[in-house]
N, C-alpha and C positions, 0 to 999 in steps of 0.2 A: 482486241485480243492480241497478245504478243506471240509471234511465231518466229521460228528460224527459217531461213531461206538458203541454207548452205548445202544445196543438193550437189549432184555430180557435175552440174554445169558450172558451178562456182569455181573459178580458178584464181582470179585476182582478189586482192584485198578490197573490201567495201568500206568506204569512209563517208561520214557526214561532216561537212565543213560548216561551222556556224560563224558567219560574218557579223561583226558588230554594226549596229545602225549608225553609231557615231563615226565609225570608220568610213561610212559612205557619204559623209559631208552633210552640210546644213542647207544646201540649195541645189537646184538642178545642175548647175555648171560643175560644182564640186563633185556631185554624185557621178556625173559622166566620167570625170577624170578618175575618181576612186574606183568605179566599177571596171574601168579599163585596166587599172593596176592590179586589181584582184583577179581579173580574168587571166592575166599573164601567168600568175602563180598557180591558179587552179588548173589551167590548161596544161601546165607542166606536170602536174600530178596525174592528169589523165594520160599524158604521153608516157609517164612512168609505169602505167599499167593499173592504176587504181580505178575502181568503180566509184563514181563520185555523185553524191547528192549535196546540193548547196542550200543552206537556209540563211536567213539574214534577219538582223534586227530592224527596227523602224522607229525607235524612240523619238529622235528629232523630227523625222518625216511625218509621222502620224500626228504629232503635236502641231506641226505647221499646217497640215491639211485641216485638222479639227478647228484651228484658229481661223483659217481662211473661210471655211464653210460657215462658222459662227458669224463672222463679219458680213458675209453675203446674206445670211438669213436676217441679220439686223437691218440691212439696207433694203431688203426686198421682203416685206411682210408676208407675201404669198408663198415664200420658200421656207420650208421647215429646216431646222438644223439637222444635218446628216448625222445619223447615229455613229457612235465611235466604232462599232463593228464594220460599218461601211467605209469609214476612213481607213481602217486596217486593210480592207479589200483593195482600196485605191493604192495604198503603198505597195501591196503585193504586185499589182498590175504594172506600175511604172518602174519599180526597182527590178522586178523580174524581167521586164522588157529590156532594160539596159544590160543586165547580167547575161541573159541568154544570147543577145546579139554580139556582145563583146567576146563571150566564150566561143561562140561559133566561129567568129573571125579569127581568134587566136589559134584555134584548133586547125582551121584551114591553112593558116600560115605555117603550121607545123606539119602539114601534109596529112592531117587526120580528118577524114570526112565522117564526123559523128554528129548525129542530131542532138540538139539541146532544147529542152522543153521547160518552160516555167508554168507552174500549175497553181491556179487559185485553190487554196487549201483551207478547209474548215477543221477546226480543232475543238472537240467537245470538252466542256468544263462542267463542274458540278455547281448547280445554282446555290447550294448550301455552303460552298467554299467560304471559309472565314475571311478570305481576301476581299470579298465584297463589302464587308463591314470595316475593313482596315486597308484603305488604298495605300500602296507603297511604290508603285511603278512610275518612275519619272518619265515624262514625255515632253516634247517640245524643246525650245531653246532655253538657255539660261537667262534669268531676269535679275534686275536689281530689286532691292527691298520695296521700293515704291510700286513698281509694276506688279510684284508678287502680291502686295496688299490689295491691289485692284482686283486680281483674280480671286482672292479670298472673299472679297465683298460680293462676288458673283456666286458664292457658294462652293467654289472649288478648293480642294486641299492643295497646299503648297508646302514644300520642304526646302531646307538648305541642303544642297547636294555636294558633299565632299569638299567644301571650301571653294567651290567654283561658281557659286551663285545660287539662285532659287529656281526651282522647277515645279511645275504642276505634277501631281501624282494621281494615278487612277488605280482601280483594282487590278490585281494580277493573279488570277486563279491558276492553279496547277492544271496542266493538260491531262485529260483522262483517256482520250481516244482521238484518232485521226480519221476523218470521214473518207478521204480519198486514198487511203493507204494501199488498197489493191491496185489502183491506177499507178501509184508510184512504183510499186513492185513490178508491175507489168512493163513500165517504161525502162526500168533498170535491166530487166531480163532481156529486153530487146536491144540492149547496148547503148541506151541513151544516157546523157548527162541530164540530171533533173534539178530544177530549182523549186523547192517546196517549203511549206510551213513558214513563208515569209512573215516577218513581224511577229513570230510566235504562232501564226495561224489566225484565221478569223474566229473569234471566240463565239461558240454557239452552245446552246443547251437543247437536249432532246425533249420534245413535247409530242408524245404519240408518234405519228409518222412525220412530224415536222421538225425542222431545225430552226431555232430562233436565235438571232444575234443578240449578244448582251454587251453592255457598256463596260469594256475592259480591254486590256492589252496583255496578252500572255507573254511571259518572259521567254525570249527566243532560245536561251540556253536549255531551259527545261523542255521546251517543245522539241528542240534538236535531240536531246537525250531520249525522249519518247520515240521520236522518229527513228533514231539509230537503233533502238531496241527492236522496233516493230519490223524493220527491214533486215534484221540480222547482220548489222554492220560489225566490223572488226574494230573500228576506231572512231571515236568522236573527237573532232578537232575543233576546239574553241579558240577563236582568234581574237586577240585583245590588244591593248596598247603597250604591253610589257612582254619581254622575251620569256620571263619565268615568273612564277608566283613567289612571293616573299612572305616570311613570317617576321614579326616585329618591324613591320614596314615603316620606313622613314625614321627609325630609331637608331641609336648608335650600334646596337647589336643586330641590325637587320641581316637576314640570311635568305639567300635565294635557294629555292627548292628545285632539284633536277628530277628526281624519281622518288615517289612516295607511295606507300600502300594505302588502300582504302581506309584501314584502321588509323593510320597516322593522319590522314586528311580529316577524318571524323574527330580526332582528338584536337586538331588545330581549330576546327569549326567550333567545338565546345569551349575552347579557350577564348573565342572572340577574335581570332587573328585576322579575319577577313571582313572588309567593310560591306555592310548591307547595301544593296543597290549597286554595288560595284563588283568586287572580286568574289564575294560570298556566293551569289547564285551560280557563278561559273564553276566554283569548286563543288558546290552541292550537286549540280547537274553532272559534273564529271564523276563524282562518287556514285551517283544513281546509276549511271551507265556502266562504269567499271565493275560494280558489284553485282550486276544483273546476271552475268553468266561467266564461267571461267574463260580466260583468254582475252576478254574484252579490255581495251585500254582507252584512256582519255588523255588528250594532249592539250595543254594551254600554252599558247605562245603568240608571237607576232605573225602577221600575215606573211611577211617576207621570209620568215623562218620555218614555214609549214613543212616544206620538203625536208629540211635538215632535222626538224623535230620528229617526223615520221621515221627517220633513219636512226633516231636515238641520240642525235648529236647536240641537241639543245632543247629548250622548252622544259615545262614541268609535265612529267608523265605520271598519271595515277592509275594503278592497276591492283588487282586482287593479290 
């Protein structure tokens, strides 16, 4: 259930920062360096007075783990293939571990003694979501056509991804609820920085009193929008590979967008201006959050420009 948390104790602006999985690198070494860079920017926002929750993608990482677990199961017949939901949980653990430690370190360097907690987070989805019949979420690394064909022979769906190569795709149902939302709220109210809903959250369905993992990867931008709504955030910050969103992208009449209304964004979506699996879910998630209550805004920009974007100096801002 979505609730507001803007009581008398709330003074600072509350923001959810959604880090892209691709921005965190394709291996452990790259991820360490990328998490360190991200921590410097995020710690600066904490220093500026924002209440911060960080979410992150895991497309490359969950694909890497799924592939590795599959290879292990093939070599060791007694070991079952780890479910995709478990692979998502693994990415939450090791990406969250890096982010919380780097954030704590950067905050201490700034003279800020503030706890940072990464939370294993389950996100409820609807088992009847049409996404299960139409997998669209790219995971894992890019492949050439020969390797992609080998995955197809194993029964996996593979698509060509924005001219960069082929990737495996899995179901990406929409988030319905966040199981640990009260814990996230409590940590924020205690003054902590929270890393939550990593990789879009571990996808689960409710079965009576039980939560059952399902084979899917939730889009981190939609999960971040749901998280931002449920904690009463003021801003959803979606960080990506470009400083601003563009219409007529890569065409002679390309135009960068600085500030647009929810209605304008919906019109651009209807025109097919944004690439599925790339900018489209980011804009859709931004619209979902910005339209949920008056005064809420969403920002899409580069990690390095997050602070400037929150001041209105750059990025694409979507508001009601």
